[in-house]
NUKE-646853 format. One line per field, with one value per residue (C-alpha): residue number from 1; y, z, x. Coordinates in nm, 2 decimals. Layout:
miza: (NUM  ...)
c2: (Y  ...)
c3: (Z  ...)
c1: (X  ...)
// end
This chain:
miza: (1  2  3  4  5  6  7  8  9  10  11  12  13  14  15  16  17  18  19  20  21  22  23  24  25  26  27  28  29  30  31  32  33  34  35  36  37  38  39  40  41  42  43  44  45  46  47  48  49  50  51  52  53  54  55  56  57  58  59  60  61  62  63  64  65  66  67  68  69  70  71  72  73  74  75  76  77  78  79  80  81  82  83  84  85  86  87  88  89  90  91  92  93  94  95  96  97  98  99  100  101  102  103  104  105  106  107  108  109  110  111  112  113  114  115  116  117  118  119  120  121  122  123  124  125  126  127  128  129  130  131  132  133  134  135  136  137  138  139  140  141  142  143  144  145  146  147  148  149  150  151  152  153  154  155  156  157  158  159  160  161  162  163  164  165  166  167  168  169  170  171  172  173  174  175  176  177  178  179  180  181  182  183  184  185  186  187  188  189  190  191  192  193  194  195  196  197  198  199  200  201  202  203  204  205  206  207  208  209  210  211  212  213  214  215  216  217  218  219  220  221  222  223  224  225  226  227  228  229  230  231  232  233  234  235  236  237  238  239  240  241  242  243  244  245  246  247  248  249  250  251  252  253  254  255  256  257  258  259  260  261  262  263  264  265  266  267  268  269  270  271  272  273  274  275  276  277  278  279  280  281  282  283  284  285  286  287  288  289  290  291  292  293  294  295  296  297  298  299  300  301  302  303  304  305  306  307  308  309  310  311  312  313  314  315  316  317  318  319  320  321  322  323  324  325  326  327  328  329  330  331  332  333  334  335  336  337  338  339  340  341  342  343  344  345  346  347  348  349  350  351  352  353  354  355  356  357  358  359  360  361  362  363  364  365  366  367  368  369  370  371  372  373  374  375  376  377  378  379  380  381  382  383  384  385  386  387  388  389  390  391  392  393  394  395  396  397  398  399  400  401  402  403  404  405  406  407  408  409  410  411  412  413  414  415  416  417  418  419  420  421  422  423  424  425  426  427  428  429  430  431  432  433  434  435  436  437  438  439  440  441  442  443  444  445  446  447  448  449  450  451  452  453  454  455  456  457  458  459  460  461  462  463  464  465  466  467  468  469  470  471  472  473  474  475  476  477  478  479  480  481  482  483  484  485  486  487  488  489  490  491  492  493  494  495  496  497  498  499  500  501  502  503  504  505  506  507  508  509  510  511  512  513  514  515  516  517  518  519  520  521  522  523  524  525  526  527  528  529  530  531  532  533  534  535  536  537  538  539  540  541  542  543  544  545  546  547  548  549  550  551  552  553  554  555  556  557  558  559  560  561  562  563  564  565  566  567  568  569  570  571  572  573  574  575  576  577  578  579  580  581  582  583  584  585  586  587  588  589  590  591  592  593  594  595  596  597  598  599  600  601  602  603  604  605  606  607  608  609  610  611  612  613  614  615  616  617  618  619  620  621  622  623  624  625  626  627  628  629  630  631  632  633  634  635  636  637  638  639  640  641  642  643  644  645  646  647  648  649  650  651  652  653  654  655  656  657  658  659  660  661  662  663  664  665  666  667  668  669  670  671  672  673  674  675  676  677  678  679  680  681  682  683  684  685  686  687  688  689  690  691  692  693  694  695  696  697  698  699  700  701  702  703  704  705  706  707  708  709  710  711  712  713  714  715  716  717  718  719  720  721  722  723  724  725  726  727  728  729  730  731  732  733  734  735  736  737  738  739  740  741  742  743  744  745  746  747  748  749  750  751  752  753  754  755  756  757  758  759  760  761  762  763  764  765  766  767  768  769  770  771  772  773  774  775  776  777  778  779  780  781  782  783  784  785  786  787  788  789  790  791  792  793  794  795  796  797  798  799  800  801  802  803  804)
c2: (-3.22  -3.05  -2.89  -2.81  -2.64  -2.44  -2.41  -2.33  -2.30  -2.54  -2.60  -2.84  -3.08  -2.86  -2.56  -2.78  -2.91  -2.57  -2.43  -2.73  -2.68  -2.29  -2.35  -2.61  -2.38  -2.10  -2.35  -2.40  -2.02  -1.97  -2.26  -2.12  -1.78  -1.93  -2.15  -1.84  -1.60  -1.81  -1.80  -1.46  -1.40  -1.64  -1.48  -1.15  -0.99  -0.97  -0.93  -1.22  -1.41  -1.58  -1.76  -1.96  -2.30  -2.59  -2.36  -2.32  -2.58  -2.45  -2.10  -2.18  -2.33  -2.02  -1.78  -1.95  -1.90  -1.52  -1.25  -0.87  -0.70  -0.93  -0.84  -1.11  -1.05  -1.27  -1.40  -1.34  -1.71  -1.60  -1.52  -1.79  -1.68  -1.31  -1.45  -1.65  -1.29  -1.15  -0.91  -1.03  -1.09  -1.30  -0.94  -0.74  -1.08  -1.02  -0.64  -0.66  -0.90  -0.65  -0.36  -0.16  0.16  0.26  0.15  0.11  -0.15  -0.31  -0.23  -0.44  -0.20  0.03  -0.15  -0.06  -0.42  -0.73  -0.97  -1.18  -0.88  -0.82  -0.57  -0.36  -0.03  0.12  0.47  0.69  0.92  1.20  0.97  0.93  0.57  0.37  0.15  -0.14  -0.39  -0.36  -0.55  -0.81  -0.64  -0.73  -0.55  -0.50  -0.75  -0.71  -0.93  -1.00  -1.35  -1.35  -0.96  -1.00  -1.17  -0.87  -0.65  -0.96  -0.95  -0.56  -0.66  -0.91  -0.69  -0.43  -0.67  -0.71  -0.32  -0.25  -0.57  -0.41  -0.01  0.17  0.48  0.46  0.73  0.59  0.24  0.09  0.14  -0.10  -0.34  -0.54  -0.53  -0.72  -1.01  -0.99  -1.22  -1.15  -1.42  -1.47  -1.69  -1.83  -2.05  -2.36  -2.23  -1.88  -2.06  -2.04  -1.65  -1.48  -1.25  -1.58  -1.71  -1.33  -1.31  -1.64  -1.62  -1.27  -1.37  -1.69  -1.44  -1.14  -1.42  -1.22  -1.35  -1.43  -1.75  -1.84  -2.08  -2.24  -2.37  -2.66  -2.79  -2.92  -2.66  -2.33  -2.26  -2.53  -2.64  -2.92  -2.91  -3.13  -2.82  -2.55  -2.69  -2.91  -3.25  -3.10  -3.03  -2.67  -2.82  -3.08  -2.84  -2.60  -2.84  -2.68  -2.37  -2.57  -2.48  -2.67  -2.62  -2.48  -2.26  -2.00  -2.08  -2.16  -2.40  -2.60  -2.78  -2.99  -3.09  -3.21  -2.94  -3.17  -3.28  -3.02  -3.15  -3.16  -2.82  -2.62  -2.83  -2.73  -2.36  -2.33  -2.48  -2.20  -1.95  -2.00  -2.04  -1.77  -1.56  -1.60  -1.68  -1.47  -1.73  -1.76  -2.10  -2.22  -2.42  -2.66  -2.73  -3.02  -3.20  -2.95  -2.90  -2.63  -2.73  -2.50  -2.46  -2.14  -1.87  -1.82  -1.79  -2.19  -2.51  -2.74  -3.03  -2.92  -3.02  -3.28  -3.62  -3.84  -3.98  -3.62  -3.50  -3.80  -3.75  -3.40  -3.51  -3.74  -3.52  -3.19  -3.03  -2.96  -3.28  -3.44  -3.19  -3.37  -3.70  -3.61  -3.50  -3.76  -4.02  -3.85  -3.80  -3.46  -3.38  -3.62  -3.62  -3.43  -3.15  -3.10  -3.06  -2.83  -2.62  -2.66  -2.54  -2.24  -2.13  -2.16  -1.93  -1.71  -1.65  -1.63  -1.34  -1.18  -1.17  -1.05  -0.78  -0.65  -0.68  -0.49  -0.23  -0.18  -0.10  0.18  0.45  0.36  0.34  0.69  0.82  0.62  0.78  1.14  1.09  0.98  1.27  1.56  1.39  1.34  1.74  1.79  1.58  1.78  2.12  1.99  2.02  1.73  1.52  1.19  1.18  1.18  0.97  0.67  0.75  0.79  0.44  0.27  0.42  0.30  0.00  -0.11  -0.34  -0.33  -0.01  0.09  0.46  0.49  0.36  0.66  0.88  0.79  0.85  1.21  1.30  1.17  1.35  1.69  1.64  1.70  2.00  2.18  2.44  2.53  2.74  2.60  2.55  2.17  2.18  2.37  2.11  1.84  1.98  2.08  1.68  1.60  1.82  1.73  1.34  1.35  1.57  1.32  0.98  1.06  1.04  0.69  0.60  0.84  0.97  0.89  0.86  1.09  1.17  1.42  1.43  1.71  1.55  1.57  1.65  1.98  2.09  2.12  2.49  2.54  2.63  2.76  2.66  2.92  3.01  3.23  3.40  3.12  2.88  2.63  2.48  2.10  1.79  1.79  1.45  1.60  1.80  1.44  1.26  1.54  1.60  1.25  1.23  1.53  1.27  0.99  1.21  1.38  1.04  0.79  0.58  0.66  0.40  0.32  -0.01  -0.10  -0.24  -0.08  0.12  0.03  -0.04  0.16  0.45  0.40  0.39  0.76  0.81  1.01  0.77  0.78  0.67  0.64  0.29  0.31  0.56  0.44  0.08  -0.21  -0.19  0.15  0.17  -0.17  -0.34  -0.61  -0.85  -0.79  -0.79  -0.48  -0.57  -0.71  -0.43  -0.23  -0.48  -0.40  -0.04  -0.10  -0.33  -0.12  0.19  0.04  -0.05  0.31  0.33  0.56  0.37  0.47  0.21  0.27  0.13  0.15  0.32  0.45  0.17  -0.11  0.05  -0.15  -0.46  -0.31  -0.16  -0.42  -0.36  0.01  0.00  -0.24  -0.23  0.09  0.34  0.19  0.16  0.48  0.44  0.08  0.12  0.45  0.60  0.35  0.19  0.42  0.32  0.64  0.49  0.72  0.56  0.70  0.65  0.81  0.86  1.09  1.15  0.83  0.66  0.33  0.13  0.02  0.32  0.62  0.53  0.78  0.57  0.85  0.86  0.48  0.53  0.86  0.67  0.36  0.49  0.78  0.78  0.84  1.11  1.16  1.42  1.49  1.74  1.91  1.92  1.71  2.04  2.03  1.65  1.67  1.89  1.63  1.43  1.67  1.74  1.38  1.28  1.54  1.40  1.08  1.00  0.74  0.88  0.87  1.07  1.07  1.24  1.33  1.05  1.32  1.55  1.41  1.53  1.88  2.16  2.29  2.55  2.33  2.48  2.58  2.45  2.08  1.84  2.15  2.32  2.20  2.16  2.21  1.90  2.05  2.36  2.47  2.69  2.97  2.93  3.17  3.46  3.56  3.69  3.55  3.18  2.95  2.64  2.35  2.05  1.85  1.71  1.67  1.80  2.14  2.22  2.19  2.40  2.68  2.62  2.65  2.96  3.17  3.09  3.16  3.51  3.60  3.57  3.80  3.51  3.56  3.25  3.16  2.86  2.65  2.37  2.14  1.95  1.76  1.56  1.42  1.65  1.90  2.28  2.28  2.71  2.70  2.88  2.77  2.94  3.24  3.25  3.14  3.48  3.66  3.47  3.33  3.03  2.69  2.42  2.12  1.98  1.57  1.33  1.08  0.88  1.05  1.05  0.99  1.24  1.53  1.43  1.44  1.75  1.90  1.75  1.90  2.25  2.24  2.09  2.12  2.47  2.59  2.77  2.74  3.04  3.25  3.06  3.26  2.94  2.58  2.46  2.18  1.90  1.78  1.46  1.17  0.93  0.63  0.42  0.38  0.59  0.39  0.40  0.65  1.04  1.03  0.77  1.04  1.28  1.14  0.98  1.27  1.65  1.83  2.21  2.24  2.08  2.31  2.61  2.48  2.39  2.73  2.92  2.71  2.83  3.19  3.13  3.07  3.40  3.64  3.47  3.83  3.83  3.47  3.29  2.88  2.78  2.50)
c3: (-2.27  -2.53  -2.44  -2.07  -2.26  -2.51  -2.34  -2.57  -2.90  -3.17  -3.33  -3.50  -3.35  -3.50  -3.29  -2.99  -3.09  -3.12  -2.79  -2.60  -2.78  -2.68  -2.33  -2.32  -2.50  -2.24  -1.99  -2.10  -2.20  -1.80  -1.70  -1.90  -1.76  -1.41  -1.52  -1.64  -1.40  -1.13  -1.34  -1.41  -0.96  -0.93  -1.15  -1.05  -1.29  -1.09  -0.70  -0.61  -0.78  -0.66  -0.94  -1.04  -1.17  -1.09  -1.09  -1.40  -1.52  -1.28  -1.37  -1.70  -1.60  -1.41  -1.65  -1.89  -1.63  -1.58  -1.80  -1.83  -1.54  -1.28  -1.09  -0.95  -0.57  -0.57  -0.48  -0.62  -0.79  -1.04  -1.36  -1.57  -1.52  -1.61  -1.91  -2.01  -2.02  -2.24  -1.94  -1.91  -2.18  -2.12  -2.21  -1.90  -1.69  -1.71  -1.71  -1.33  -1.27  -1.34  -1.20  -1.51  -1.39  -1.73  -1.68  -2.05  -2.02  -1.68  -1.67  -1.35  -1.10  -1.30  -1.11  -0.77  -0.64  -0.72  -0.99  -0.95  -0.81  -1.07  -1.14  -1.44  -1.51  -1.34  -1.44  -1.76  -1.77  -1.58  -1.29  -1.41  -1.37  -1.72  -1.81  -1.64  -1.74  -2.05  -1.93  -1.70  -1.37  -1.13  -0.78  -0.74  -0.55  -0.20  -0.04  0.29  0.32  0.30  0.28  -0.03  0.15  0.31  -0.03  -0.23  -0.02  -0.11  -0.47  -0.44  -0.24  -0.49  -0.72  -0.46  -0.37  -0.79  -0.81  -0.55  -0.54  -0.79  -0.95  -0.86  -1.09  -1.41  -1.28  -1.63  -1.61  -1.31  -1.34  -1.57  -1.31  -1.04  -1.21  -1.17  -0.98  -0.74  -0.78  -0.48  -0.51  -0.18  -0.11  0.12  0.40  0.39  0.48  0.82  0.85  1.03  0.75  0.55  0.81  0.87  0.50  0.45  0.75  0.64  0.27  0.40  0.62  0.33  0.05  -0.21  -0.57  -0.46  -0.55  -0.37  -0.53  -0.24  -0.41  -0.23  -0.26  0.06  0.19  0.36  0.24  0.39  0.66  0.54  0.59  0.92  1.08  0.90  0.90  1.09  0.89  0.65  0.46  0.45  0.25  0.53  0.80  0.62  0.58  0.85  0.57  0.31  0.22  0.28  0.18  0.53  0.56  0.34  0.29  0.04  -0.21  -0.16  -0.47  -0.46  -0.74  -0.88  -0.97  -1.26  -1.41  -1.68  -1.78  -1.42  -1.35  -1.65  -1.53  -1.16  -1.29  -1.49  -1.23  -0.95  -1.18  -1.26  -0.91  -0.81  -1.09  -1.13  -0.69  -0.58  -0.36  -0.22  -0.35  -0.20  -0.47  -0.29  -0.57  -0.42  -0.56  -0.68  -0.70  -0.65  -0.90  -0.77  -0.42  -0.26  -0.41  -0.54  -0.19  -0.13  -0.27  -0.20  -0.19  0.17  0.29  0.05  0.08  -0.20  -0.25  -0.25  -0.53  -0.73  -0.69  -0.77  -1.11  -1.21  -1.10  -1.21  -1.37  -1.73  -1.74  -1.67  -1.93  -2.18  -2.12  -2.14  -2.46  -2.63  -2.45  -2.60  -2.96  -2.95  -3.08  -3.14  -2.96  -3.28  -3.25  -2.87  -2.89  -3.17  -2.94  -2.64  -2.87  -2.98  -2.65  -2.53  -2.77  -2.74  -2.35  -2.46  -2.69  -2.43  -2.17  -2.39  -2.48  -2.11  -2.06  -2.37  -2.21  -1.88  -1.97  -2.23  -1.98  -1.76  -2.04  -2.17  -1.84  -1.83  -2.15  -2.05  -1.72  -1.86  -2.11  -1.84  -1.57  -1.80  -1.88  -1.56  -1.45  -1.73  -1.59  -1.26  -1.02  -0.89  -1.19  -1.03  -0.79  -1.06  -1.29  -1.06  -1.04  -1.43  -1.50  -1.24  -1.40  -1.77  -1.63  -1.58  -1.84  -1.72  -1.53  -1.30  -1.25  -0.89  -1.01  -1.25  -1.01  -0.71  -0.93  -1.03  -0.68  -0.53  -0.81  -0.68  -0.35  -0.53  -0.68  -0.42  -0.39  -0.80  -1.01  -1.35  -1.64  -1.62  -1.25  -1.34  -1.60  -1.38  -1.12  -1.35  -1.48  -1.13  -1.07  -1.39  -1.34  -0.99  -1.15  -1.39  -1.21  -0.85  -0.97  -1.11  -0.72  -0.57  -0.75  -0.69  -0.30  -0.33  -0.61  -0.90  -1.04  -1.05  -0.78  -0.56  -0.17  -0.21  -0.52  -0.29  -0.21  0.20  0.23  0.56  0.73  0.73  1.00  1.02  1.28  1.41  1.41  1.73  1.92  1.91  2.02  1.79  1.67  1.52  1.27  1.15  1.13  0.92  0.74  0.65  0.56  0.29  0.14  0.11  -0.08  -0.28  -0.35  -0.46  -0.46  -0.08  0.17  0.51  0.74  1.07  1.40  1.52  1.25  1.08  1.31  1.59  1.40  1.53  1.89  1.96  1.73  1.44  1.21  1.38  1.13  0.83  0.77  0.78  0.51  0.29  0.38  0.49  0.20  0.22  0.59  0.72  1.04  1.03  1.24  1.49  1.22  1.16  0.92  0.67  0.71  0.61  0.34  0.26  0.23  -0.03  -0.25  -0.32  -0.34  -0.64  -0.81  -0.81  -0.51  -0.24  0.08  0.45  0.69  1.03  1.27  1.63  1.83  1.73  1.97  1.72  1.42  1.51  1.38  1.08  1.02  0.84  0.58  0.62  0.55  0.33  0.10  0.11  0.17  -0.05  -0.36  -0.55  -0.51  -0.62  -0.89  -1.03  -1.02  -1.19  -0.94  -0.66  -0.34  -0.26  0.07  0.38  0.73  1.03  1.35  1.73  1.98  2.20  2.57  2.72  3.03  3.08  2.86  2.58  2.49  2.53  2.31  2.07  1.87  1.64  1.59  1.49  1.26  1.09  1.00  0.90  0.65  0.44  0.12  0.32  0.49  0.87  0.99  1.34  1.35  1.71  1.69  1.46  1.22  1.13  1.12  0.85  0.67  0.62  0.49  0.24  0.14  0.09  -0.10  -0.37  -0.37  -0.51  -0.21  0.09  0.44  0.82  1.01  1.37  1.57  1.90  2.14  2.40  2.19  2.08  2.36  2.35  2.18  1.86  1.62  1.31  0.99  0.72  0.43  0.57  0.28  0.11  0.38  0.35  0.60  0.40  0.42  0.56  0.68  1.01  1.23  1.50  1.73  1.97  1.92  2.13  2.08  2.37  2.28  2.01  2.14  1.88  1.93  1.82  1.86  2.19  2.38  2.25  2.48  2.76  2.59  2.53  2.92  3.02  2.74  2.95  3.25  3.17  3.07  3.46  3.52  3.16  2.94  2.60  2.42  2.06  1.97  1.69  1.58  1.35  1.22  0.96  1.05  0.69  0.52  0.80  0.77  0.42  0.41  0.73  0.92  1.27  1.16  1.07  1.43  1.56  1.41  1.60  1.92  1.94  2.11  2.08  2.26  2.13  2.37  2.27  2.43  2.28  2.43  2.43  2.08  1.92  1.71  1.91  1.74  1.41  1.42  1.59  1.33  1.05  1.25  1.25  1.00  0.71  0.78  0.92  1.23  1.44  1.31  1.48  1.83  2.12  2.35  2.33  2.14  2.40  2.38  2.65  2.59  2.77  3.01  2.81  2.95  2.85  3.04  3.37  3.42  3.55  3.58  3.81  3.56  3.31  3.49  3.60  3.26  3.04  3.00  3.23  3.20  3.52  3.29  3.03  3.22  3.44  3.14  2.98  3.30  3.25  2.96  3.09  3.40  3.20  3.01  3.28  3.63  3.81  3.62  3.64  3.98  4.02  4.10  4.27)
c1: (-1.24  -1.29  -1.62  -1.44  -1.14  -1.40  -1.74  -2.04  -1.76  -1.81  -1.45  -1.25  -1.00  -0.73  -0.82  -0.87  -0.54  -0.39  -0.51  -0.36  -0.02  -0.03  -0.08  0.20  0.42  0.35  0.40  0.74  0.82  0.75  0.94  1.23  1.18  1.26  1.53  1.70  1.61  1.76  2.08  2.10  2.10  2.39  2.59  2.51  2.31  2.01  2.00  1.75  1.48  1.14  0.94  0.65  0.83  0.60  0.29  0.23  -0.04  -0.25  -0.21  -0.31  -0.64  -0.72  -0.64  -0.91  -1.18  -1.06  -1.25  -1.23  -1.31  -1.17  -0.92  -0.64  -0.49  -0.19  0.14  0.46  0.46  0.18  0.42  0.24  -0.10  0.02  0.16  -0.17  -0.35  -0.10  -0.02  0.38  0.64  0.96  1.12  0.92  0.99  1.36  1.29  1.17  1.46  1.71  1.51  1.44  1.30  1.17  0.80  0.73  1.05  0.90  0.54  0.44  0.65  0.90  1.20  1.03  0.96  1.15  1.07  0.75  0.55  0.26  0.00  -0.15  -0.24  -0.56  -0.50  -0.42  -0.13  -0.33  -0.39  -0.77  -0.95  -0.93  -1.22  -1.12  -1.38  -1.23  -0.94  -0.80  -0.69  -0.41  -0.38  -0.03  0.17  0.34  0.58  0.45  0.27  -0.09  -0.09  -0.30  -0.58  -0.74  -0.75  -0.86  -1.19  -1.24  -1.18  -1.48  -1.69  -1.72  -1.88  -2.13  -2.17  -2.19  -2.44  -2.71  -2.63  -2.77  -2.68  -2.32  -2.10  -1.96  -2.04  -1.96  -1.63  -1.57  -1.80  -2.07  -2.37  -2.14  -2.04  -1.68  -1.46  -1.18  -0.91  -0.67  -0.38  -0.17  0.09  0.01  0.23  0.12  -0.25  -0.08  -0.11  -0.41  -0.46  -0.59  -0.82  -0.97  -1.00  -1.16  -1.39  -1.51  -1.55  -1.78  -2.00  -2.02  -2.06  -1.88  -1.75  -1.39  -1.19  -0.90  -0.65  -0.41  -0.09  0.03  0.36  0.39  0.67  0.69  1.08  1.20  0.93  0.76  0.36  0.37  0.45  0.26  -0.08  -0.32  -0.36  -0.12  -0.40  -0.62  -0.92  -0.96  -0.96  -1.17  -1.47  -1.66  -1.71  -1.83  -2.21  -2.52  -2.88  -2.93  -2.62  -2.43  -2.03  -1.78  -1.78  -1.45  -1.28  -0.98  -0.75  -0.41  -0.19  -0.03  -0.39  -0.40  -0.81  -0.92  -0.78  -0.94  -1.30  -1.26  -1.20  -1.48  -1.67  -1.54  -1.57  -1.97  -2.04  -1.86  -1.96  -2.35  -2.42  -2.17  -2.02  -1.67  -1.43  -1.16  -0.95  -0.70  -0.45  -0.24  0.05  0.22  0.65  0.87  1.19  1.42  1.32  1.18  1.42  1.77  1.87  1.93  1.87  1.58  1.82  1.93  1.57  1.40  1.46  1.57  1.23  1.04  1.30  1.21  0.83  0.86  1.05  0.79  0.49  0.60  0.29  0.48  0.65  0.27  0.10  0.36  0.32  -0.10  -0.05  0.14  -0.08  -0.37  -0.20  -0.25  0.13  0.42  0.78  0.89  0.64  0.69  1.06  1.03  0.75  1.03  1.33  1.10  0.98  1.36  1.46  1.18  1.27  1.66  1.61  1.35  1.63  1.92  1.67  1.55  1.96  1.99  1.74  1.82  2.21  2.13  2.08  2.40  2.65  2.56  2.61  2.90  3.01  2.94  3.09  3.43  3.43  3.36  3.61  3.86  3.86  3.85  4.16  4.35  4.29  4.35  4.64  4.49  4.49  4.69  4.41  4.11  4.31  4.26  3.88  3.82  4.03  3.82  3.50  3.61  3.72  3.35  3.23  2.86  2.82  2.51  2.39  2.51  2.86  2.87  2.73  2.98  3.29  3.20  3.08  3.43  3.60  3.49  3.65  3.97  3.85  3.71  3.95  3.94  3.67  3.74  3.46  3.56  3.44  3.12  3.04  3.08  2.87  2.60  2.59  2.57  2.29  2.08  2.15  2.01  1.69  1.67  1.68  1.58  1.21  1.26  1.32  1.12  0.81  0.43  0.43  0.14  -0.09  0.06  -0.28  -0.52  -0.68  -0.43  -0.55  -0.33  -0.54  -0.87  -0.90  -1.02  -1.39  -1.48  -1.81  -2.07  -2.31  -2.62  -2.82  -2.98  -2.71  -2.76  -2.50  -2.51  -2.35  -2.04  -2.15  -2.45  -2.20  -2.03  -2.35  -2.56  -2.22  -2.20  -2.57  -2.48  -2.20  -2.39  -2.62  -2.38  -2.13  -2.35  -2.01  -1.95  -2.01  -1.88  -1.82  -1.67  -1.74  -2.09  -2.10  -2.45  -2.72  -2.63  -2.47  -2.12  -2.02  -2.03  -2.34  -2.18  -2.41  -2.74  -3.01  -2.75  -2.81  -3.21  -3.16  -2.89  -2.93  -2.70  -2.44  -2.36  -2.36  -2.24  -2.13  -1.83  -1.71  -1.39  -1.13  -0.97  -0.72  -0.99  -1.20  -0.91  -0.87  -1.24  -1.17  -0.83  -1.00  -1.33  -1.11  -0.91  -1.24  -1.37  -1.59  -1.50  -1.47  -1.45  -1.30  -1.40  -1.14  -1.34  -1.03  -0.69  -0.54  -0.71  -0.51  -0.23  -0.42  -0.44  -0.12  0.07  -0.18  -0.20  0.17  0.31  -0.06  -0.22  0.06  0.29  0.04  0.09  0.44  0.50  0.32  0.49  0.12  -0.06  -0.27  -0.43  -0.68  -0.84  -0.94  -1.05  -0.99  -1.17  -1.08  -1.08  -0.87  -0.69  -0.68  -0.88  -0.83  -0.67  -0.40  -0.62  -0.83  -0.59  -0.28  -0.16  0.10  0.13  0.51  0.51  0.18  0.31  0.67  0.51  0.22  0.43  0.21  -0.08  -0.20  -0.29  -0.51  -0.57  -0.85  -0.92  -1.29  -1.59  -1.62  -1.27  -1.28  -1.60  -1.40  -1.11  -1.38  -1.49  -1.17  -1.06  -1.36  -1.24  -0.91  -0.75  -0.56  -0.56  -0.57  -0.62  -0.87  -0.84  -1.15  -1.07  -1.30  -1.35  -1.51  -1.83  -2.06  -1.87  -2.06  -2.01  -2.23  -2.38  -2.27  -2.54  -2.29  -2.26  -2.11  -1.93  -1.70  -1.33  -1.04  -0.72  -0.49  -0.13  -0.22  -0.19  -0.40  -0.32  -0.59  -0.47  -0.22  0.03  0.43  0.66  0.61  0.52  0.32  0.24  0.03  -0.30  -0.59  -0.76  -0.44  -0.49  -0.81  -0.52  -0.29  -0.52  -0.60  -0.27  -0.21  -0.48  -0.32  0.05  -0.10  -0.17  0.26  0.30  0.38  0.15  0.15  0.05  -0.07  -0.12  -0.31  -0.08  -0.43  -0.27  0.07  0.09  0.16  0.31  0.24  0.34  0.31  0.56  0.34  0.53  0.84  0.63  0.51  0.86  1.01  0.79  0.82  1.19  1.08  0.95  0.73  0.56  0.32  0.23  0.06  0.23  0.52  0.90  1.07  0.72  0.51  0.67  1.01  0.91  0.73  1.02  1.24  1.01  1.04  1.41  1.53  1.30  1.17  1.50  1.32  1.63  1.77  1.51  1.53  1.63  1.60  1.61  1.31  1.15  0.90  0.64  0.54  0.39  0.57  0.69  0.43  0.08  -0.17  -0.30  -0.67  -0.86  -0.87  -0.60  -0.37  -0.44  -0.30  0.01  0.08  0.00  0.09  -0.15  -0.21  0.03  0.27  0.23  0.25  0.56  0.74  0.69  0.75  1.11  1.18  1.10  1.31  1.62  1.56  1.51  1.53  1.42  1.11  1.05  1.20  1.19  0.86  0.99)
// end
């Protein structure tokens, strides 16, 4: 046992004893945090709680095998693990429960996530990378069950890349020869999710250093394992993944979650195999308990039998560890009682300090507001209405920020006709309070560093006298060649990406030149392709994840939305994953390869850039821009544009398409036509035909949906034309509504309109197959012509009589 606990260390029994008792104290501290945390929720001090009680001892064992540079991608019950690595104190635990927005007090998420969601800081204050090999690392948790699994795959793959790809910039900051493990944790019920199985299969194929711990307490909320898992046993049904002499696969270990000694041995074994051999390991931790049930929203007595509850009490991991310590004469009953007493005191003190800290700012604001509102009441003819508000605010013992602000704002209603110094002071205080506090809830959706995509200046493509026109895919291919040469940390992967150079040959020959690790084929598994990219980007690489078609983004949309798009925000700028997601779409024929679900995408992935280049030169410029930034983005190439001719720039790898900037591709004076992607070619065709009837249309390419027209060039166009039509191949109410809202609500372009702004979209259904299906499903040149003509018929029916 001593050799297992402290491998390669010649220590005394006293040191051995000390380590075990420190572990036991930590288990008690963590349990007490769970118990007190539940009380804090039930008394109303916190909103909701989900805790790690019953999982303490296996997490202690996992922590002993964890090394600096390793990454955790885990589960919202891993508090003991975080405490064991010195990454979470009881005070910080309660700060999370109380949603303290000060990141110094609540370093996990600055109050942006509920308690139980953990993460470490990968970035300095300026947004630059820390040396991740000098610290233990935890990727920031998300709540959706199994959502942590795809990212886990990428965190593990990064070690494989660092071990096998040479000359990566600043590699020593992110890896020591690829020896790091990605440690994943998941509840037994969540292994029913497809994301778990997709990740499990992918890691077995790829052979990456990944250890998955399944915490098995036999339930998923109230639903027992017999309804969750075949044979009620995850390790039993994944036996086919077990590696053997002929085949790669997993090492599968099964260990009881209350057996301290066996747990430590199992985790040391898993660490050695995975770290040295780059083999994935699954540890099925069985016979665990959940003493307080799933969360604070209910009691487990409602769904567990008396026999099960009795068993859980006996086989509680903390209770079993206590018995083991006594049986092996490591400590006496009195000594353990003292440890437990000290642990409870530590947690109680941490809770009190956390509560004190979270209330300091609101109390200060309450005091300020009371003083200001008292003067406002005295100076107002409506004192009788303001005084009750003041009294209500004064009576609140434990005030929250919104209660103070709400009271001040309501008071202003009663002095709306007055003009006094007291009113001005209240107005200024409200303005300042919003300015000071709003960033605590809204900042860092996008990068605020010097590497923000906004900071990358446009560089136009250059051409010489002998510039040839080539298939547009060649522009992409040759630009990717320059990218891989310029950025040794860059890599690309996806379905058919490697050997054949992608389905449209935009990567032709790249795998032969740069190797199978940097230009790689994957299985058909979009969610984990996305996850590979997230994890590798979190470890300093510059991945490009290729999703073959825009429609297939839907398979990965949950991960893009809940994980990638929120990462920078939910860590308040302490983690980033500058992943580029490459896909292709627009104007295809048939239901499954022709969708343009841009409205859904842009609303679900705020926190990413959504870029819609009209040709491959523009697309290549976006890739060049993004690789100089530190932000994630989705680039949608035009699927019907790869064989069209474009000039081949002479400054490949250097020209840059600016983010959030539109381009006027045809000037006109009568109406502004706005669109993006492949539809622009149809818009241009219609604009030429409109000239035949005396309508001179200006055509603007949006280029970037997120962000949108940061210089408000569309409004400048409308000031000239006074009319607007948005053309979109998305369904009605999709991206066109978003574009219109941006132009009218944000840019206030309605002030310059002489006609009602209009949208022309695809039909509400997916496009039917065939060229006729496309014509009857999506806007055609004739549709655009007639819609514009209809607008001018309303303006001047004499010159523009009805067509039909």
